C-alpha positions in Angstrom: 105.2 112.3 82.7 104.2 110.4 85.2 106.0 110.3 88.7 106.4 107.1 90.3 109.0 106.8 93.1 109.9 103.4 95.1 109.4 103.8 98.7 110.6 102.4 102.1 107.7 100.1 102.6 106.0 98.8 105.7 105.0 95.3 105.4 104.5 91.6 107.0 107.1 88.9 107.5 106.8 86.0 105.1 104.7 83.7 107.4 102.5 86.6 108.6 101.7 87.8 104.7 98.6 85.8 104.1 96.8 86.2 107.4 97.3 90.2 106.8 96.4 90.3 103.5 92.5 91.2 103.4 89.9 92.6 101.1 89.7 96.6 100.4 87.5 98.3 103.5 85.1 99.1 100.6 83.9 95.5 99.6 81.9 94.8 103.0 79.9 95.9 105.6 80.9 96.2 109.4 79.6 92.5 109.8 81.4 91.0 106.8 84.6 92.4 108.6 84.1 91.3 111.6 83.3 87.8 110.1 86.5 87.9 107.9 88.8 88.8 110.5 87.0 86.4 113.3 90.2 84.4 114.8 92.9 86.5 112.5 94.2 88.5 115.3 96.8 89.9 112.6 94.0 91.0 109.9 94.5 94.2 108.7 91.2 95.1 108.9 91.6 95.5 112.5 93.3 98.9 111.0 90.9 99.4 108.3 87.2 99.0 109.7 88.8 99.2 113.5 84.7 99.3 114.3 85.1 95.5 114.4 87.0 95.8 117.9 84.7 97.8 119.1 81.3 97.3 120.7 78.4 96.2 118.1 76.6 99.5 118.1 79.6 101.8 117.8 79.1 104.2 114.9 81.7 102.7 112.3 82.6 106.8 111.8 82.8 107.6 115.2 86.4 109.5 116.6 87.0 106.2 118.7 86.9 103.8 116.0 89.9 106.1 114.3 91.5 106.3 117.7 91.2 102.1 117.6 92.5 101.9 114.0 95.8 104.1 115.2 95.7 101.9 118.5 95.9 98.6 116.7 98.5 99.8 113.8 100.9 100.9 116.1 100.3 97.2 117.9 101.0 96.2 114.4 104.3 97.4 114.5 105.3 96.6 118.1 104.6 92.8 117.7 106.5 92.7 114.1 103.6 92.1 112.5 104.5 95.0 110.4 108.1 95.8 110.1 109.3 98.8 107.9 112.2 98.4 104.8 116.0 99.9 105.5 115.4 101.9 102.3 113.4 102.7 99.3 112.0 100.0 96.7 109.5 99.2 94.0 107.5 95.7 94.5 106.0 93.9 91.7 102.2 92.3 92.8 100.6 90.0 90.3 97.2 88.1 90.8 95.9 85.3 89.0 92.5 84.5 88.3 91.2 82.0 86.3 94.8 80.9 84.8 95.5 84.7 84.0 98.0 86.7 85.7 98.8 90.3 85.6 101.6 91.9 87.1 101.4 95.7 89.0 104.5 98.0 89.9 103.6 99.1 93.8 105.3 102.8 94.0 104.6 105.9 95.1 102.5 108.3 92.8 102.7 111.8 93.0 100.2 114.2 94.6 101.2 117.2 92.2 100.1 114.2 89.2 96.7 114.1 90.9 96.3 117.7 91.5 97.8 118.6 87.6 96.0 116.0 85.9 98.5 113.3 84.9 96.9 111.0 86.9 93.5 110.8 85.0 90.0 110.2 87.0 86.8 108.4 85.4 84.5 109.0 88.2 82.9 111.3 90.7 83.8 111.3 94.6 81.7 112.0 97.5 83.2 114.0 100.1 81.6 112.2 102.9 83.4 109.1 101.5 86.6 110.5 101.0 86.7 112.3 104.5 86.1 108.8 105.8 89.8 107.8 104.4 91.2 111.2 105.2 90.4 110.5 109.1 92.2 107.2 108.8 95.3 108.5 107.0 95.4 111.3 109.4 95.3 109.5 112.4 97.9 106.4 111.2 100.3 109.0 109.4 100.0 106.4 106.5 98.4 105.5 103.6 97.5 101.9 104.3 95.2 100.5 101.5 97.0 100.7 97.6 94.8 102.0 94.8 94.4 100.5 91.4 96.0 102.5 88.5 96.6 101.6 84.8 99.0 103.1 82.3 100.1 102.9 78.4 102.2 99.5 78.7 105.8 100.0 77.8 108.0 97.4 76.8 110.9 98.2 78.9 109.3 98.3 81.9 107.8 94.8 81.0 110.9 93.6 80.4 112.1 94.7 83.6 109.4 93.1 85.6 109.7 90.2 83.9 113.6 90.1 84.8 112.2 90.4 88.5 110.1 88.0 88.4 111.8 85.1 86.7 115.2 85.8 88.8 113.3 84.8 92.2 111.1 83.2 94.0 107.9 85.7 95.2 108.0 86.9 99.0 104.5 86.0 99.3 102.9 83.8 97.2 99.2 82.7 98.4 95.9 81.5 97.1 93.2 83.8 99.3 90.0 82.2 99.8 87.7 83.4 97.1 90.0 81.5 95.0 92.6 84.2 93.3 96.2 83.8 93.5 98.6 86.9 95.4 102.2 86.8 94.1 104.4 89.6 95.9 108.2 90.4 94.7 110.5 92.9 96.5 112.9 94.8 93.7 116.1 94.7 95.9 118.2 95.5 92.9 119.1 99.3 93.3 119.7 99.6 89.4 116.6 98.2 88.6 114.7 100.3 90.8 116.4 103.6 89.1 115.3 102.3 85.9 111.8 101.7 86.9 111.7 105.1 88.2 113.3 106.9 85.1 111.3 104.6 82.6 107.9 106.2 84.1 109.2 109.3 83.8 110.4 109.2 80.1 107.5 106.7 78.6 104.4 107.1 80.8 102.7 110.4 80.0 100.1 109.8 82.0 98.4 106.9 84.7 94.7 106.4 85.0 92.8 105.4 88.1 91.0 101.8 87.1 90.0 101.5 90.8 89.7 103.3 94.0 89.0 107.0 93.3 88.1 107.8 96.7 91.2 106.1 98.4 92.8 108.1 95.6 91.6 111.5 96.4 92.0 111.1 100.3 95.6 110.4 99.8 96.0 113.2 97.5 93.5 115.8 99.4 95.9 114.5 103.1 99.4 115.0 101.0 97.9 118.8 99.4 97.0 119.5 103.6 100.3 118.6 105.2 102.0 120.6 102.3 99.7 123.4 103.0 100.3 123.2 106.8 104.2 122.7 106.8 106.0 126.0 106.4 109.1 124.4 105.4 107.7 122.6 102.7 110.3 121.6 100.3 108.9 119.0 97.9 110.4 115.8 98.7 108.5 115.1 102.1 106.9 111.6 102.1 103.5 113.1 102.5 103.6 114.7 98.4 103.4 111.1 97.3 101.0 108.0 98.3 101.2 104.3 96.9 99.2 102.7 93.8 99.7 99.1 91.8 100.3 100.3 88.2 99.0 98.1 85.9 100.0 97.9 82.0 97.0 98.2 80.2 97.6 95.0 77.8 97.0 92.7 80.9 93.5 94.1 82.1 90.0 93.2 81.9 86.8 95.2 83.0 83.9 92.9 84.3 80.6 93.5 83.5 78.7 95.8 86.1 74.9 94.7 86.2 71.6 96.2 87.2 68.7 94.8 89.3 65.4 96.6 89.7 63.0 96.1 92.4 59.8 97.3 90.3 58.2 97.9 87.1 57.3 101.3 88.1 53.7 100.2 87.5 53.8 98.1 84.2 52.7 94.6 83.9 55.6 92.7 82.4 53.7 92.9 78.7 53.5 95.9 79.1 56.7 96.5 80.0 58.6 94.1 77.3 56.1 96.0 74.9 57.4 99.3 75.8 60.9 98.1 75.4 60.7 97.2 71.8 60.4 101.1 71.1 64.2 101.4 71.5 65.4 97.3 71.2 65.1 94.6 69.0 63.7 91.7 71.4 64.5 87.8 71.4 63.6 85.2 73.7 66.5 83.3 74.9 64.7 81.0 77.4 65.2 80.1 80.9 69.2 79.5 80.8 71.2 82.7 81.4 72.0 84.7 78.5 75.4 86.5 78.1 75.2 90.1 76.0 77.3 88.9 73.1 78.6 92.5 72.2 78.2 96.0 72.6 74.9 97.5 72.4 73.5 94.0 73.4 72.0 93.6 77.1 70.3 90.9 78.9 67.1 90.6 80.7 65.7 88.5 83.3 62.2 88.7 83.5 59.3 86.4 85.2 61.6 83.2 84.5 62.9 84.0 80.9 66.1 85.7 79.5 65.5 87.9 76.8 68.2 89.6 74.1 68.3 93.3 73.7 69.8 94.6 70.9 69.7 98.8 71.0 68.2 100.4 68.0 70.5 102.5 65.8 69.7 105.8 66.3 69.2 105.4 70.2 73.3 105.9 70.8 76.3 108.0 69.6 79.4 106.1 69.1 81.1 109.2 68.9 80.5 110.3 71.7 82.9 108.6 74.9 79.7 109.0 77.3 76.7 108.1 74.6 78.3 104.7 73.2 78.3 103.4 76.8 75.6 100.5 77.3 75.3 102.2 80.7 73.8 105.3 79.1 71.7 103.4 76.8 70.1 101.5 79.5 69.7 104.6 81.6 68.4 106.9 78.6 66.4 104.1 77.1 64.9 102.0 80.2 65.6 102.8 83.7 64.8 106.9 83.1 61.4 107.0 81.1 60.4 103.6 81.6 61.5 102.6 85.2 61.5 106.3 86.4 64.6 106.0 87.7 66.4 109.0 87.7 69.2 109.5 89.9 71.2 105.7 89.9 73.5 107.3 92.7 70.7 107.8 95.5 67.4 105.8 94.2 66.8 102.5 96.7 65.2 100.9 94.0 67.9 100.3 91.9 70.8 97.8 93.1 74.3 97.0 91.4 75.6 93.4 91.0 79.5 92.8 89.9 80.0 90.6 87.1 82.3 88.3 89.2 79.1 87.2 91.2 77.4 86.0 87.6 74.4 85.9 85.9 73.1 83.0 88.1 72.9 85.9 90.9 71.0 87.7 88.9 68.4 85.2 88.5 68.3 84.4 91.8 67.4 87.4 93.3 64.8 87.9 90.6 63.2 84.4 91.2 63.4 85.0 95.2 61.2 87.7 94.6 63.9 90.2 95.8 63.9 91.9 92.6 61.7 92.2 89.7 63.6 92.6 86.7 67.7 91.7 86.1 69.8 93.4 83.0 73.3 92.3 82.2 75.6 94.5 79.9 78.6 93.9 77.9 81.5 95.2 79.9 83.4 98.7 79.4 86.5 98.1 77.5 89.4 99.8 78.9 89.9 101.7 75.8 86.9 103.1 76.7 87.6 103.7 80.2 90.7 105.6 78.9 89.1 107.6 75.9 86.5 108.9 78.9 89.6 110.0 81.0 91.6 111.4 78.7 88.5 113.7 77.4 87.6 114.8 81.0 84.6 113.1 81.1 83.0 111.3 84.1 82.0 107.7 84.0 78.1 107.0 84.7 77.7 105.5 88.7 78.6 101.7 88.5 80.2 101.5 85.3 83.2 99.2 86.1 84.2 96.1 87.6 87.7 95.2 88.0 88.7 91.9 89.4 90.5 90.5 91.4 90.6 92.9 94.1 93.8 94.3 95.0 94.4 92.8 99.0 95.7 95.4 101.5 98.0 94.7 104.0 100.9 93.3 101.7 102.8 96.8 101.5 101.6 100.1 103.7 103.2 103.8 102.7 104.4 105.5 105.6 103.9 109.2 105.4 106.8 110.0 107.8 109.9 107.7 108.2 
């Protein structure tokens, strides 16, 4: 069963929370981070993307950048922009998008759960990305950014969350510049904190990494590293845990994750469409964006026209957790055999566009001449994600897009008090 504990969070005073809060480190480049933090001295980006405070030519992974991160973290603490709680607590973090709100519990997940498979994954991670986040965790001795977990919904936990939310105003409550609402409650009642911890231990057999596989791996591996270097290790040390926001599975929605391709691998547009007919039933839809209506239905934008592509029976396997995925069908039927894109992780001819940007973004990139063709996919369901994780499978690259992104800086987990 899942171990999720309260912790002594480090967080900003109410009046600074909106400025401290920022998007996760990995959804922006250095220049975007620098622009986001411009005029905002308290933005956590000065810690998570400390290269923005260095000369422009500085390598984002240079040792002095990690040193600057530690310097800035210490400054935030000294100035009181971040302050630590006096006792362990859970927190409720809610996000609102399109008038729908999802409520997550911020708690300390166990390194042991990650190592023994109670925390289930569905994506591969890259060692270089893991090492980058491990370095920033090491120098700050803190888990700076939460990861996004889901778990099978439990009525009693939902009721506890609802009780906290209805009993008092949120500690933080703001709408970010992207239009998404962020609401944050502190669980002060000891009995409620104890009951949340107990219910996870009794009712939640597994938790699932929804978003943030590299941050999860980095935090867990630093914890493992610390225990191996501590001859007096007991298992109770703070480094045995890391920070995650746990959302019940019945509140989450996965958005589509779409593809744009730079060329047709030497095919004419007519020849390309002709080749697609082997695996798809094709309908022209005109100049207005067409959204896929169901699983195994795709939309394609080519030469100013939208098409509906429906995969023919026999081109997929609904009994295979990977074979049923539309990203698998598109790869096996189009990207590899027709467009000769063999490695989605490394190919420079394909790019990926999160569904939050909309179909108009796909159309814009093709119409501009930057890309030749775009494909929009029906979103993966959360049950598909769970089925893949439960069977020990790995999703193909760029399959899921979660929105809203968790804001970093609302609470931080320190490995040592």
